[in-house]
C-alpha positions, 0 to 999 in steps of 0.5 A: 499500500502507500505510505505517507511520505511520498515526495517528488524530484524537488523533494517536496511532499506530494499531494493526492489529487482526483483524476479524470482517467479517459479510457481508463478501462483500455491497456494503459489505462488498467496498468495506470490506475493499478499503480496509481491504487496500489502506490498513491493515494489519488483518486480516478474517475475512471471514465469509459466504455467498458470495465473489464480490464479494471473490474479487478480494482472495482470490486469487491467493495472491501478493496482497501482503495474501493474508496479512491477509484470511482467508475464511469460508465461513458462515451465522451461522444455528446455526453454531456456529464464530460465537461463535469467529471472533468471539472471535480477533477485536478488532473485529465489523462486522455487516453481514449483512441482507436489505435489498431493499426488494420483501422487506420485505411478501412475505418479513417473516418472512424479512425479521424473521428476518435482521434481529432473530434472526439477528443475536442470537447475535452480540450476545450473544457480544460482549458475552459476550467483551468484544469490541468492536462495529460494528452496521450499521442503517439509515436506514429506522429513522426510518420516516416524517416528522412533517412528514408528517402534517401537509396537505400545504400547511402551513409547517411541512411546510418547516420541518427540525425537522419532516424533518431526522431527528436520532439524539438527537432524531427518534421513529421513526414507522411503519406500521400492523402490516398495512402489512408493508414495516415489518417491516425497519424495525423488525427494525432499531431493535429489534436496536439497542435490545438493542445500546445496552441491552449497552451500557447494562448491561453495557459492551459497546463499540459503534458502530450505523451508520445508511446513508441510501442507499450508492450503488456498484458491487456494491450489486444485480443486473439481474433475468434478467442478474447475479440472479434473473428473478423478483427486484425489485432496488432503484431505481437497480437497477430503473432500469437493467434498464429503461434496458437493456431499453428500457423506460420507467423506472417510478416508484412512485407517481408518485416524489414519494418524496426520497431523499438517496444518496452514493457508496460510497467516501464512506462508507466512509471515514466508515466506516475511521475508526469502526474506528479512532476507538473513544474517539470511535466507542463508544457512540454512532448515527451517520447516514452520508449527505448532505442535499446530495443529496435527489432525488425519485425521479421527477429520479433516473430523469430523471438517470439516462435522461439518464446513461444516453444518454451512456454508450450514445450510445442516443438517449432513450425518447420515453415516458421514464417510467410512473406505477405505483402501489406497490401493483401494482409490490410488493404488498400491504403496501408504505408508504413515507417521505416523506423521508429526510434525515440530520443529520450534526450528531453524526458530525461533532461526533465523527469530522469527517466532512464528504461531498462535495458533490453534483455530480461524486461522485453522478453519478459513483456513477449512472454507475459502476452504469450502467457495471457492468450493460452501458451503455457507458464513455463520459466523463461530466462534470458539466456532461453533466447538465443537471438542477437538484437542490436 
């Protein structure tokens, strides 16, 4: 349980606050609620349409934090109760979004409405009522790297200046309008610009968070098992689905895209520091990721195949992967970025964030996801994975 002696990074006592958390029932929200209940005295007004992922925090009524969390079932689209909840809180955290890549080019209208139009009232109410806002954006706002436009053998492609993504200097580069995969990134960028403008013109106290591929329990679904049979989840769940069905893992466009991953527990530590250090976090845009954890999607598939074999006790498939085009997998209008490596200078300077390097924590996150999807429960150690990762 939380103690009364907690202090912020400047040594000041941390006073309990009330937080209106929009999207509290999702992947990030559920882990943040757990952290707040277990380690702080803050109160949470948990706003969402569903509460399946936080039911363990709401019931039974005898839980030690029962008087510090309230669930409010509402859709933020045109719901008059939203402003009242924001007024009741000291801080609003907006996590609500459509954020599954398979939806960006197949449901572009829903994607734009969810990530821009539906977020407008949240920003407006926070600004008009002088309430602090932590808005969750995405690393997708960076789009493509500058280096991706250079010839493949050009030496500058290896220069970090051309691919490491910095909050204050990196351009946001998207594909053509017909590539509707960028509907998500554009909507997220525009709401960022609105939040930033409210801060500049109306003194809104804000923090913008750009997550870089946070992974962990409750992040996604397996089609036909704990989600819609026709759905296409994110890459780790897609690979888990293939493994559970003893199918080759599908590598979109050969799995050459590179990504960095961070375990959800590490990421939530960073968010808590933002919550409890407003003087250091206000007016900032923060990358939250781990530049040490870069893998290609193909390497990720190889890693997950090894982890699955270990936790399930089953031999690996004779043909572990197959290549598939992005058009066949996602449909018309899909596009992608080549690399996403976060620069962590600003968050290190402001909050002293030092995330774990690759090794056990990343592998542990993959293992937890697989066991959560019913793939076994064998003990996994770092040496069990032979794949060399940069």
